mmCIF file of the N, C-alpha and C atoms, coordinates in Angstrom:
data_MODEL
# 
_entry.id   MODEL 
# 
loop_
_atom_site.group_PDB 
_atom_site.id 
_atom_site.type_symbol 
_atom_site.label_atom_id 
_atom_site.label_alt_id 
_atom_site.label_comp_id 
_atom_site.label_asym_id 
_atom_site.label_entity_id 
_atom_site.label_seq_id 
_atom_site.pdbx_PDB_ins_code 
_atom_site.Cartn_x 
_atom_site.Cartn_y 
_atom_site.Cartn_z 
_atom_site.occupancy 
_atom_site.B_iso_or_equiv 
_atom_site.pdbx_formal_charge 
_atom_site.auth_seq_id 
_atom_site.auth_comp_id 
_atom_site.auth_asym_id 
_atom_site.auth_atom_id 
_atom_site.pdbx_PDB_model_num 
ATOM 1   N N  . MET A 1 1  ? -20.038 -13.513 -13.736 1.00 0.00 ? 1  MET A N  1 
ATOM 2   C CA . MET A 1 1  ? -19.602 -12.136 -13.824 1.00 0.00 ? 1  MET A CA 1 
ATOM 3   C C  . MET A 1 1  ? -19.489 -11.513 -12.430 1.00 0.00 ? 1  MET A C  1 
ATOM 4   N N  . VAL A 1 2  ? -20.460 -11.762 -11.582 1.00 0.00 ? 2  VAL A N  1 
ATOM 5   C CA . VAL A 1 2  ? -20.433 -11.221 -10.228 1.00 0.00 ? 2  VAL A CA 1 
ATOM 6   C C  . VAL A 1 2  ? -19.267 -11.806 -9.449  1.00 0.00 ? 2  VAL A C  1 
ATOM 7   N N  . GLU A 1 3  ? -18.983 -13.098 -9.647  1.00 0.00 ? 3  GLU A N  1 
ATOM 8   C CA . GLU A 1 3  ? -17.879 -13.738 -8.938  1.00 0.00 ? 3  GLU A CA 1 
ATOM 9   C C  . GLU A 1 3  ? -16.547 -13.109 -9.336  1.00 0.00 ? 3  GLU A C  1 
ATOM 10  N N  . LEU A 1 4  ? -16.412 -12.792 -10.617 1.00 0.00 ? 4  LEU A N  1 
ATOM 11  C CA . LEU A 1 4  ? -15.178 -12.179 -11.103 1.00 0.00 ? 4  LEU A CA 1 
ATOM 12  C C  . LEU A 1 4  ? -14.998 -10.794 -10.477 1.00 0.00 ? 4  LEU A C  1 
ATOM 13  N N  . LEU A 1 5  ? -16.067 -10.032 -10.398 1.00 0.00 ? 5  LEU A N  1 
ATOM 14  C CA . LEU A 1 5  ? -16.010 -8.712  -9.783  1.00 0.00 ? 5  LEU A CA 1 
ATOM 15  C C  . LEU A 1 5  ? -15.641 -8.821  -8.304  1.00 0.00 ? 5  LEU A C  1 
ATOM 16  N N  . ASN A 1 6  ? -16.241 -9.779  -7.611  1.00 0.00 ? 6  ASN A N  1 
ATOM 17  C CA . ASN A 1 6  ? -15.914 -9.988  -6.196  1.00 0.00 ? 6  ASN A CA 1 
ATOM 18  C C  . ASN A 1 6  ? -14.452 -10.379 -6.020  1.00 0.00 ? 6  ASN A C  1 
ATOM 19  N N  . LEU A 1 7  ? -13.959 -11.228 -6.901  1.00 0.00 ? 7  LEU A N  1 
ATOM 20  C CA . LEU A 1 7  ? -12.558 -11.648 -6.839  1.00 0.00 ? 7  LEU A CA 1 
ATOM 21  C C  . LEU A 1 7  ? -11.619 -10.475 -7.089  1.00 0.00 ? 7  LEU A C  1 
ATOM 22  N N  . GLU A 1 8  ? -11.941 -9.653  -8.081  1.00 0.00 ? 8  GLU A N  1 
ATOM 23  C CA . GLU A 1 8  ? -11.110 -8.487  -8.375  1.00 0.00 ? 8  GLU A CA 1 
ATOM 24  C C  . GLU A 1 8  ? -11.121 -7.497  -7.212  1.00 0.00 ? 8  GLU A C  1 
ATOM 25  N N  . MET A 1 9  ? -12.289 -7.288  -6.616  1.00 0.00 ? 9  MET A N  1 
ATOM 26  C CA . MET A 1 9  ? -12.375 -6.375  -5.477  1.00 0.00 ? 9  MET A CA 1 
ATOM 27  C C  . MET A 1 9  ? -11.581 -6.898  -4.289  1.00 0.00 ? 9  MET A C  1 
ATOM 28  N N  . ALA A 1 10 ? -11.666 -8.197  -4.034  1.00 0.00 ? 10 ALA A N  1 
ATOM 29  C CA . ALA A 1 10 ? -10.920 -8.787  -2.923  1.00 0.00 ? 10 ALA A CA 1 
ATOM 30  C C  . ALA A 1 10 ? -9.418  -8.649  -3.147  1.00 0.00 ? 10 ALA A C  1 
ATOM 31  N N  . ALA A 1 11 ? -8.979  -8.882  -4.377  1.00 0.00 ? 11 ALA A N  1 
ATOM 32  C CA . ALA A 1 11 ? -7.555  -8.750  -4.686  1.00 0.00 ? 11 ALA A CA 1 
ATOM 33  C C  . ALA A 1 11 ? -7.094  -7.300  -4.532  1.00 0.00 ? 11 ALA A C  1 
ATOM 34  N N  . ALA A 1 12 ? -7.924  -6.355  -4.974  1.00 0.00 ? 12 ALA A N  1 
ATOM 35  C CA . ALA A 1 12 ? -7.565  -4.939  -4.855  1.00 0.00 ? 12 ALA A CA 1 
ATOM 36  C C  . ALA A 1 12 ? -7.518  -4.516  -3.392  1.00 0.00 ? 12 ALA A C  1 
ATOM 37  N N  . ARG A 1 13 ? -8.467  -4.987  -2.587  1.00 0.00 ? 13 ARG A N  1 
ATOM 38  C CA . ARG A 1 13 ? -8.445  -4.666  -1.155  1.00 0.00 ? 13 ARG A CA 1 
ATOM 39  C C  . ARG A 1 13 ? -7.205  -5.240  -0.494  1.00 0.00 ? 13 ARG A C  1 
ATOM 40  N N  . GLN A 1 14 ? -6.849  -6.464  -0.883  1.00 0.00 ? 14 GLN A N  1 
ATOM 41  C CA . GLN A 1 14 ? -5.669  -7.112  -0.309  1.00 0.00 ? 14 GLN A CA 1 
ATOM 42  C C  . GLN A 1 14 ? -4.395  -6.349  -0.686  1.00 0.00 ? 14 GLN A C  1 
ATOM 43  N N  . ARG A 1 15 ? -4.290  -5.900  -1.936  1.00 0.00 ? 15 ARG A N  1 
ATOM 44  C CA . ARG A 1 15 ? -3.123  -5.112  -2.352  1.00 0.00 ? 15 ARG A CA 1 
ATOM 45  C C  . ARG A 1 15 ? -3.028  -3.824  -1.546  1.00 0.00 ? 15 ARG A C  1 
ATOM 46  N N  . ALA A 1 16 ? -4.160  -3.162  -1.351  1.00 0.00 ? 16 ALA A N  1 
ATOM 47  C CA . ALA A 1 16 ? -4.164  -1.910  -0.598  1.00 0.00 ? 16 ALA A CA 1 
ATOM 48  C C  . ALA A 1 16 ? -3.745  -2.144  0.851   1.00 0.00 ? 16 ALA A C  1 
ATOM 49  N N  . LYS A 1 17 ? -4.261  -3.195  1.462   1.00 0.00 ? 17 LYS A N  1 
ATOM 50  C CA . LYS A 1 17 ? -3.906  -3.487  2.855   1.00 0.00 ? 17 LYS A CA 1 
ATOM 51  C C  . LYS A 1 17 ? -2.431  -3.849  2.989   1.00 0.00 ? 17 LYS A C  1 
ATOM 52  N N  . ARG A 1 18 ? -1.918  -4.633  2.031   1.00 0.00 ? 18 ARG A N  1 
ATOM 53  C CA . ARG A 1 18 ? -0.506  -5.004  2.072   1.00 0.00 ? 18 ARG A CA 1 
ATOM 54  C C  . ARG A 1 18 ? 0.392   -3.780  1.925   1.00 0.00 ? 18 ARG A C  1 
ATOM 55  N N  . ALA A 1 19 ? 0.026   -2.889  1.013   1.00 0.00 ? 19 ALA A N  1 
ATOM 56  C CA . ALA A 1 19 ? 0.826   -1.687  0.801   1.00 0.00 ? 19 ALA A CA 1 
ATOM 57  C C  . ALA A 1 19 ? 0.796   -0.796  2.040   1.00 0.00 ? 19 ALA A C  1 
ATOM 58  N N  . GLU A 1 20 ? -0.366  -0.649  2.664   1.00 0.00 ? 20 GLU A N  1 
ATOM 59  C CA . GLU A 1 20 ? -0.469  0.159   3.874   1.00 0.00 ? 20 GLU A CA 1 
ATOM 60  C C  . GLU A 1 20 ? 0.316   -0.463  5.021   1.00 0.00 ? 20 GLU A C  1 
ATOM 61  N N  . HIS A 1 21 ? 0.276   -1.788  5.136   1.00 0.00 ? 21 HIS A N  1 
ATOM 62  C CA . HIS A 1 21 ? 1.018   -2.477  6.195   1.00 0.00 ? 21 HIS A CA 1 
ATOM 63  C C  . HIS A 1 21 ? 2.525   -2.289  5.999   1.00 0.00 ? 21 HIS A C  1 
ATOM 64  N N  . SER A 1 22 ? 2.980   -2.434  4.782   1.00 0.00 ? 22 SER A N  1 
ATOM 65  C CA . SER A 1 22 ? 4.400   -2.248  4.480   1.00 0.00 ? 22 SER A CA 1 
ATOM 66  C C  . SER A 1 22 ? 4.828   -0.821  4.783   1.00 0.00 ? 22 SER A C  1 
ATOM 67  N N  . LEU A 1 23 ? 3.962   0.134   4.471   1.00 0.00 ? 23 LEU A N  1 
ATOM 68  C CA . LEU A 1 23 ? 4.246   1.536   4.752   1.00 0.00 ? 23 LEU A CA 1 
ATOM 69  C C  . LEU A 1 23 ? 4.352   1.786   6.258   1.00 0.00 ? 23 LEU A C  1 
ATOM 70  N N  . LYS A 1 24 ? 3.468   1.195   7.034   1.00 0.00 ? 24 LYS A N  1 
ATOM 71  C CA . LYS A 1 24 ? 3.518   1.350   8.491   1.00 0.00 ? 24 LYS A CA 1 
ATOM 72  C C  . LYS A 1 24 ? 4.795   0.750   9.065   1.00 0.00 ? 24 LYS A C  1 
ATOM 73  N N  . GLN A 1 25 ? 5.201   -0.412  8.546   1.00 0.00 ? 25 GLN A N  1 
ATOM 74  C CA . GLN A 1 25 ? 6.426   -1.045  9.017   1.00 0.00 ? 25 GLN A CA 1 
ATOM 75  C C  . GLN A 1 25 ? 7.644   -0.180  8.731   1.00 0.00 ? 25 GLN A C  1 
ATOM 76  N N  . ALA A 1 26 ? 7.710   0.366   7.528   1.00 0.00 ? 26 ALA A N  1 
ATOM 77  C CA . ALA A 1 26 ? 8.856   1.198   7.159   1.00 0.00 ? 26 ALA A CA 1 
ATOM 78  C C  . ALA A 1 26 ? 8.895   2.466   8.007   1.00 0.00 ? 26 ALA A C  1 
ATOM 79  N N  . THR A 1 27 ? 7.741   3.057   8.256   1.00 0.00 ? 27 THR A N  1 
ATOM 80  C CA . THR A 1 27 ? 7.684   4.257   9.088   1.00 0.00 ? 27 THR A CA 1 
ATOM 81  C C  . THR A 1 27 ? 8.128   3.950   10.512  1.00 0.00 ? 27 THR A C  1 
ATOM 82  N N  . ALA A 1 28 ? 7.714   2.801   11.044  1.00 0.00 ? 28 ALA A N  1 
ATOM 83  C CA . ALA A 1 28 ? 8.128   2.415   12.397  1.00 0.00 ? 28 ALA A CA 1 
ATOM 84  C C  . ALA A 1 28 ? 9.642   2.197   12.461  1.00 0.00 ? 28 ALA A C  1 
ATOM 85  N N  . LEU A 1 29 ? 10.214  1.587   11.436  1.00 0.00 ? 29 LEU A N  1 
ATOM 86  C CA . LEU A 1 29 ? 11.661  1.381   11.401  1.00 0.00 ? 29 LEU A CA 1 
ATOM 87  C C  . LEU A 1 29 ? 12.412  2.707   11.317  1.00 0.00 ? 29 LEU A C  1 
ATOM 88  N N  . LEU A 1 30 ? 11.829  3.673   10.617  1.00 0.00 ? 30 LEU A N  1 
ATOM 89  C CA . LEU A 1 30 ? 12.476  4.973   10.491  1.00 0.00 ? 30 LEU A CA 1 
ATOM 90  C C  . LEU A 1 30 ? 12.544  5.685   11.836  1.00 0.00 ? 30 LEU A C  1 
ATOM 91  N N  . ASP A 1 31 ? 11.561  5.433   12.704  1.00 0.00 ? 31 ASP A N  1 
ATOM 92  C CA . ASP A 1 31 ? 11.547  6.054   14.027  1.00 0.00 ? 31 ASP A CA 1 
ATOM 93  C C  . ASP A 1 31 ? 12.680  5.543   14.920  1.00 0.00 ? 31 ASP A C  1 
ATOM 94  N N  . GLU A 1 32 ? 13.189  4.348   14.635  1.00 0.00 ? 32 GLU A N  1 
ATOM 95  C CA . GLU A 1 32 ? 14.297  3.810   15.411  1.00 0.00 ? 32 GLU A CA 1 
ATOM 96  C C  . GLU A 1 32 ? 15.592  4.510   14.991  1.00 0.00 ? 32 GLU A C  1 
ATOM 97  N N  . ASN A 1 33 ? 16.578  4.460   15.835  1.00 0.00 ? 33 ASN A N  1 
ATOM 98  C CA . ASN A 1 33 ? 17.837  5.152   15.581  1.00 0.00 ? 33 ASN A CA 1 
ATOM 99  C C  . ASN A 1 33 ? 18.766  4.257   14.763  1.00 0.00 ? 33 ASN A C  1 
ATOM 100 N N  . HIS A 1 34 ? 18.811  4.499   13.457  1.00 0.00 ? 34 HIS A N  1 
ATOM 101 C CA . HIS A 1 34 ? 19.697  3.756   12.550  1.00 0.00 ? 34 HIS A CA 1 
ATOM 102 C C  . HIS A 1 34 ? 20.652  4.744   11.898  1.00 0.00 ? 34 HIS A C  1 
ATOM 103 N N  . GLY A 1 35 ? 21.555  4.244   11.134  1.00 0.00 ? 35 GLY A N  1 
ATOM 104 C CA . GLY A 1 35 ? 22.500  5.100   10.430  1.00 0.00 ? 35 GLY A CA 1 
ATOM 105 C C  . GLY A 1 35 ? 21.849  5.849   9.280   1.00 0.00 ? 35 GLY A C  1 
ATOM 106 N N  . LEU A 1 36 ? 22.601  6.753   8.691   1.00 0.00 ? 36 LEU A N  1 
ATOM 107 C CA . LEU A 1 36 ? 22.096  7.584   7.603   1.00 0.00 ? 36 LEU A CA 1 
ATOM 108 C C  . LEU A 1 36 ? 21.697  6.753   6.389   1.00 0.00 ? 36 LEU A C  1 
ATOM 109 N N  . ALA A 1 37 ? 22.524  5.789   6.017   1.00 0.00 ? 37 ALA A N  1 
ATOM 110 C CA . ALA A 1 37 ? 22.233  4.978   4.835   1.00 0.00 ? 37 ALA A CA 1 
ATOM 111 C C  . ALA A 1 37 ? 20.929  4.207   5.008   1.00 0.00 ? 37 ALA A C  1 
ATOM 112 N N  . VAL A 1 38 ? 20.697  3.670   6.197   1.00 0.00 ? 38 VAL A N  1 
ATOM 113 C CA . VAL A 1 38 ? 19.464  2.928   6.465   1.00 0.00 ? 38 VAL A CA 1 
ATOM 114 C C  . VAL A 1 38 ? 18.271  3.873   6.422   1.00 0.00 ? 38 VAL A C  1 
ATOM 115 N N  . SER A 1 39 ? 18.434  5.055   6.984   1.00 0.00 ? 39 SER A N  1 
ATOM 116 C CA . SER A 1 39 ? 17.348  6.038   6.979   1.00 0.00 ? 39 SER A CA 1 
ATOM 117 C C  . SER A 1 39 ? 16.990  6.456   5.556   1.00 0.00 ? 39 SER A C  1 
ATOM 118 N N  . LEU A 1 40 ? 18.000  6.660   4.714   1.00 0.00 ? 40 LEU A N  1 
ATOM 119 C CA . LEU A 1 40 ? 17.735  7.027   3.318   1.00 0.00 ? 40 LEU A CA 1 
ATOM 120 C C  . LEU A 1 40 ? 17.017  5.896   2.578   1.00 0.00 ? 40 LEU A C  1 
ATOM 121 N N  . ALA A 1 41 ? 17.434  4.668   2.839   1.00 0.00 ? 41 ALA A N  1 
ATOM 122 C CA . ALA A 1 41 ? 16.774  3.526   2.211   1.00 0.00 ? 41 ALA A CA 1 
ATOM 123 C C  . ALA A 1 41 ? 15.325  3.411   2.681   1.00 0.00 ? 41 ALA A C  1 
ATOM 124 N N  . LEU A 1 42 ? 15.096  3.667   3.964   1.00 0.00 ? 42 LEU A N  1 
ATOM 125 C CA . LEU A 1 42 ? 13.737  3.606   4.492   1.00 0.00 ? 42 LEU A CA 1 
ATOM 126 C C  . LEU A 1 42 ? 12.872  4.718   3.909   1.00 0.00 ? 42 LEU A C  1 
ATOM 127 N N  . CYS A 1 43 ? 13.429  5.896   3.709   1.00 0.00 ? 43 CYS A N  1 
ATOM 128 C CA . CYS A 1 43 ? 12.671  6.990   3.097   1.00 0.00 ? 43 CYS A CA 1 
ATOM 129 C C  . CYS A 1 43 ? 12.238  6.606   1.678   1.00 0.00 ? 43 CYS A C  1 
ATOM 130 N N  . SER A 1 44 ? 13.144  5.963   0.957   1.00 0.00 ? 44 SER A N  1 
ATOM 131 C CA . SER A 1 44 ? 12.802  5.498   -0.386  1.00 0.00 ? 44 SER A CA 1 
ATOM 132 C C  . SER A 1 44 ? 11.708  4.439   -0.323  1.00 0.00 ? 44 SER A C  1 
ATOM 133 N N  . ARG A 1 45 ? 11.825  3.528   0.638   1.00 0.00 ? 45 ARG A N  1 
ATOM 134 C CA . ARG A 1 45 ? 10.810  2.480   0.807   1.00 0.00 ? 45 ARG A CA 1 
ATOM 135 C C  . ARG A 1 45 ? 9.450   3.091   1.173   1.00 0.00 ? 45 ARG A C  1 
ATOM 136 N N  . ILE A 1 46 ? 9.472   4.136   1.984   1.00 0.00 ? 46 ILE A N  1 
ATOM 137 C CA . ILE A 1 46 ? 8.225   4.807   2.376   1.00 0.00 ? 46 ILE A CA 1 
ATOM 138 C C  . ILE A 1 46 ? 7.588   5.477   1.167   1.00 0.00 ? 46 ILE A C  1 
ATOM 139 N N  . ARG A 1 47 ? 8.382   6.175   0.363   1.00 0.00 ? 47 ARG A N  1 
ATOM 140 C CA . ARG A 1 47 ? 7.827   6.823   -0.838  1.00 0.00 ? 47 ARG A CA 1 
ATOM 141 C C  . ARG A 1 47 ? 7.227   5.793   -1.782  1.00 0.00 ? 47 ARG A C  1 
ATOM 142 N N  . ASN A 1 48 ? 7.934   4.681   -1.975  1.00 0.00 ? 48 ASN A N  1 
ATOM 143 C CA . ASN A 1 48 ? 7.408   3.620   -2.839  1.00 0.00 ? 48 ASN A CA 1 
ATOM 144 C C  . ASN A 1 48 ? 6.135   3.021   -2.250  1.00 0.00 ? 48 ASN A C  1 
ATOM 145 N N  . GLY A 1 49 ? 6.107   2.841   -0.945  1.00 0.00 ? 49 GLY A N  1 
ATOM 146 C CA . GLY A 1 49 ? 4.921   2.310   -0.279  1.00 0.00 ? 49 GLY A CA 1 
ATOM 147 C C  . GLY A 1 49 ? 3.726   3.239   -0.418  1.00 0.00 ? 49 GLY A C  1 
ATOM 148 N N  . GLN A 1 50 ? 3.974   4.538   -0.307  1.00 0.00 ? 50 GLN A N  1 
ATOM 149 C CA . GLN A 1 50 ? 2.893   5.506   -0.477  1.00 0.00 ? 50 GLN A CA 1 
ATOM 150 C C  . GLN A 1 50 ? 2.331   5.438   -1.895  1.00 0.00 ? 50 GLN A C  1 
ATOM 151 N N  . ALA A 1 51 ? 3.213   5.333   -2.868  1.00 0.00 ? 51 ALA A N  1 
ATOM 152 C CA . ALA A 1 51 ? 2.767   5.252   -4.262  1.00 0.00 ? 51 ALA A CA 1 
ATOM 153 C C  . ALA A 1 51 ? 1.975   3.967   -4.507  1.00 0.00 ? 51 ALA A C  1 
ATOM 154 N N  . ARG A 1 52 ? 2.446   2.839   -3.944  1.00 0.00 ? 52 ARG A N  1 
ATOM 155 C CA . ARG A 1 52 ? 1.726   1.569   -4.121  1.00 0.00 ? 52 ARG A CA 1 
ATOM 156 C C  . ARG A 1 52 ? 0.361   1.612   -3.452  1.00 0.00 ? 52 ARG A C  1 
ATOM 157 N N  . ALA A 1 53 ? 0.282   2.220   -2.275  1.00 0.00 ? 53 ALA A N  1 
ATOM 158 C CA . ALA A 1 53 ? -0.998  2.315   -1.565  1.00 0.00 ? 53 ALA A CA 1 
ATOM 159 C C  . ALA A 1 53 ? -1.983  3.168   -2.355  1.00 0.00 ? 53 ALA A C  1 
ATOM 160 N N  . LYS A 1 54 ? -1.522  4.291   -2.895  1.00 0.00 ? 54 LYS A N  1 
ATOM 161 C CA . LYS A 1 54 ? -2.398  5.148   -3.697  1.00 0.00 ? 54 LYS A CA 1 
ATOM 162 C C  . LYS A 1 54 ? -2.872  4.418   -4.951  1.00 0.00 ? 54 LYS A C  1 
ATOM 163 N N  . ALA A 1 55 ? -1.952  3.718   -5.617  1.00 0.00 ? 55 ALA A N  1 
ATOM 164 C CA . ALA A 1 55 ? -2.314  2.997   -6.838  1.00 0.00 ? 55 ALA A CA 1 
ATOM 165 C C  . ALA A 1 55 ? -3.320  1.886   -6.537  1.00 0.00 ? 55 ALA A C  1 
ATOM 166 N N  . ALA A 1 56 ? -3.132  1.186   -5.432  1.00 0.00 ? 56 ALA A N  1 
ATOM 167 C CA . ALA A 1 56 ? -4.057  0.107   -5.067  1.00 0.00 ? 56 ALA A CA 1 
ATOM 168 C C  . ALA A 1 56 ? -5.441  0.662   -4.759  1.00 0.00 ? 56 ALA A C  1 
ATOM 169 N N  . LYS A 1 57 ? -5.493  1.799   -4.086  1.00 0.00 ? 57 LYS A N  1 
ATOM 170 C CA . LYS A 1 57 ? -6.789  2.415   -3.779  1.00 0.00 ? 57 LYS A CA 1 
ATOM 171 C C  . LYS A 1 57 ? -7.480  2.895   -5.048  1.00 0.00 ? 57 LYS A C  1 
ATOM 172 N N  . ARG A 1 58 ? -6.697  3.440   -5.989  1.00 0.00 ? 58 ARG A N  1 
ATOM 173 C CA . ARG A 1 58 ? -7.290  3.875   -7.269  1.00 0.00 ? 58 ARG A CA 1 
ATOM 174 C C  . ARG A 1 58 ? -7.865  2.693   -8.028  1.00 0.00 ? 58 ARG A C  1 
ATOM 175 N N  . ARG A 1 59 ? -7.131  1.563   -8.039  1.00 0.00 ? 59 ARG A N  1 
ATOM 176 C CA . ARG A 1 59 ? -7.638  0.369   -8.729  1.00 0.00 ? 59 ARG A CA 1 
ATOM 177 C C  . ARG A 1 59 ? -8.930  -0.115  -8.085  1.00 0.00 ? 59 ARG A C  1 
ATOM 178 N N  . LEU A 1 60 ? -8.973  -0.069  -6.771  1.00 0.00 ? 60 LEU A N  1 
ATOM 179 C CA . LEU A 1 60 ? -10.172 -0.500  -6.066  1.00 0.00 ? 60 LEU A CA 1 
ATOM 180 C C  . LEU A 1 60 ? -11.353 0.398   -6.422  1.00 0.00 ? 60 LEU A C  1 
ATOM 181 N N  . LEU A 1 61 ? -11.118 1.688   -6.505  1.00 0.00 ? 61 LEU A N  1 
ATOM 182 C CA . LEU A 1 61 ? -12.193 2.613   -6.857  1.00 0.00 ? 61 LEU A CA 1 
ATOM 183 C C  . LEU A 1 61 ? -12.637 2.456   -8.314  1.00 0.00 ? 61 LEU A C  1 
ATOM 184 N N  . LYS A 1 62 ? -11.725 2.059   -9.193  1.00 0.00 ? 62 LYS A N  1 
ATOM 185 C CA . LYS A 1 62 ? -12.097 1.819   -10.595 1.00 0.00 ? 62 LYS A CA 1 
ATOM 186 C C  . LYS A 1 62 ? -13.000 0.596   -10.713 1.00 0.00 ? 62 LYS A C  1 
ATOM 187 N N  . ILE A 1 63 ? -12.769 -0.400  -9.857  1.00 0.00 ? 63 ILE A N  1 
ATOM 188 C CA . ILE A 1 63 ? -13.578 -1.615  -9.906  1.00 0.00 ? 63 ILE A CA 1 
ATOM 189 C C  . ILE A 1 63 ? -14.979 -1.329  -9.393  1.00 0.00 ? 63 ILE A C  1 
ATOM 190 N N  . ALA A 1 64 ? -15.056 -0.663  -8.253  1.00 0.00 ? 64 ALA A N  1 
ATOM 191 C CA . ALA A 1 64 ? -16.348 -0.357  -7.622  1.00 0.00 ? 64 ALA A CA 1 
ATOM 192 C C  . ALA A 1 64 ? -16.310 1.069   -7.105  1.00 0.00 ? 64 ALA A C  1 
ATOM 193 N N  . PRO A 1 65 ? -16.732 2.051   -7.896  1.00 0.00 ? 65 PRO A N  1 
ATOM 194 C CA . PRO A 1 65 ? -16.632 3.447   -7.479  1.00 0.00 ? 65 PRO A CA 1 
ATOM 195 C C  . PRO A 1 65 ? -17.368 3.780   -6.187  1.00 0.00 ? 65 PRO A C  1 
ATOM 196 N N  . THR A 1 66 ? -18.380 2.999   -5.815  1.00 0.00 ? 66 THR A N  1 
ATOM 197 C CA . THR A 1 66 ? -19.111 3.307   -4.594  1.00 0.00 ? 66 THR A CA 1 
ATOM 198 C C  . THR A 1 66 ? -18.484 2.687   -3.363  1.00 0.00 ? 66 THR A C  1 
ATOM 199 N N  . ALA A 1 67 ? -17.562 1.734   -3.521  1.00 0.00 ? 67 ALA A N  1 
ATOM 200 C CA . ALA A 1 67 ? -16.915 1.085   -2.380  1.00 0.00 ? 67 ALA A CA 1 
ATOM 201 C C  . ALA A 1 67 ? -15.783 1.960   -1.869  1.00 0.00 ? 67 ALA A C  1 
ATOM 202 N N  . HIS A 1 68 ? -15.701 2.163   -0.557  1.00 0.00 ? 68 HIS A N  1 
ATOM 203 C CA . HIS A 1 68 ? -14.642 3.004   0.027   1.00 0.00 ? 68 HIS A CA 1 
ATOM 204 C C  . HIS A 1 68 ? -13.766 2.161   0.876   1.00 0.00 ? 68 HIS A C  1 
# 
């Protein structure tokens, strides 16, 4: 049972880190000078990344409410 909890927590932490990394990459690309269509696509990617990061953090807190 403890191993399963540790595995779930590790997976949730990994999802959160991946979502945050993807969000940072998209934000960095937005800072570069691209065309309007690329900027709009990046804004959409950033919004999706923010939602994924929030969802991953919520899942992590559901698994272990005391872990931050």
